[in-house]
N, C-alpha and C positions, 0 to 999 in steps of 0.2 A: 582890787578889783581884776584887776589884769590878769596875776594869776587865776584867778577861783574860772575864767570865765573861760581862758585855754583851757585849762583842767575840761571843764565841763563839753566842749568844742571837741576834745578829743576822744571823750567818751561816748559824743554821738558822732562820730566818726568811725569808732568800731564799732557801734551799733548798728549804721548803715552798712561798713565792709561784714559784719559778720551776716545780713539779713541778706544782702547780696548773695555774700556765698551759699548762703542755703537756697534762691530762689534758683541761680542755676547748678544746686542738686540736683532740686527736685523737674527739672528744664532738661537736665540731663537724663532722669529714670523716665520720667514721661516718652522723652524722644526714645528712648531704648523699649520701654513697652509698647510703645507705637508703634516702633522696625518687630517688634517680635511678631506682633497682631500682622501685622503688614504681610509676614515670614508664613505663618501660618492659614492666612486665607487662600495667599499664592500657592500653596500644598494641598488648601481643601478644595480646590480648583481643577489645578492638579490630579488629584484622587475620582474628585465629579466626573471631570472628560477623559479617565479611564474606564472607569465604571459606564459608562454610557455609554463608548465603545463596544465595552464586552456586553453590555446590553442591546445593541443595533447589532452586531454579531452571534449571538444565542437567538433573537429574534429574526434575522433571516434563515439560522442553521433552520429553524421553526417552523418558513415558509417555503422553505425547501425538502420537511422530510413527509416522508409519504408515511401517513399516521393512520390508514386506516389500510387496513390487512380482508382480502378475503379467506384465508385460512388462515386457522389460529396453529401454531406451531405445536408438535408434538411435546409434554414436557416428558424431558428423560426419564426426572427424579420418580415423577408419582409412576409414572407407569414402572417402574422397574419395581416400584416396591408395591403394586396392585398385583406385579406378575410375580414375585418371587411368594404373597399370600395364596395365589392362588395353588400354586407348587407344594406348599406347603402344606395347603389344606389336603390338597389331594393324596397325599405320601400320609396325613394323618387319617380321610376318610380310607385309601388302602391296605393301613395298618389295622386298622379296626376292624377288616373284612377278612381278616384271617382268620 
């Protein structure tokens, strides 16, 4: 019986070693995942800080901006179109009058 007992003991030791290797692999994978999540959190925090800085800068620009104007500047695009149509209509009228 001692030979059978040794076989059982060696089998149990092999199972324990395999289980320990599996647990070690799972711990390693969990550690890597935790590190990736920590890195992603740091990246998101850095991006958030940059965006907050841009928001503050834009808010300051908005506060310093003079949005109320007393006169509206002439739009040259609309003015040239209306002037051209007036000149065309006057030419058309003058050609019909002859």
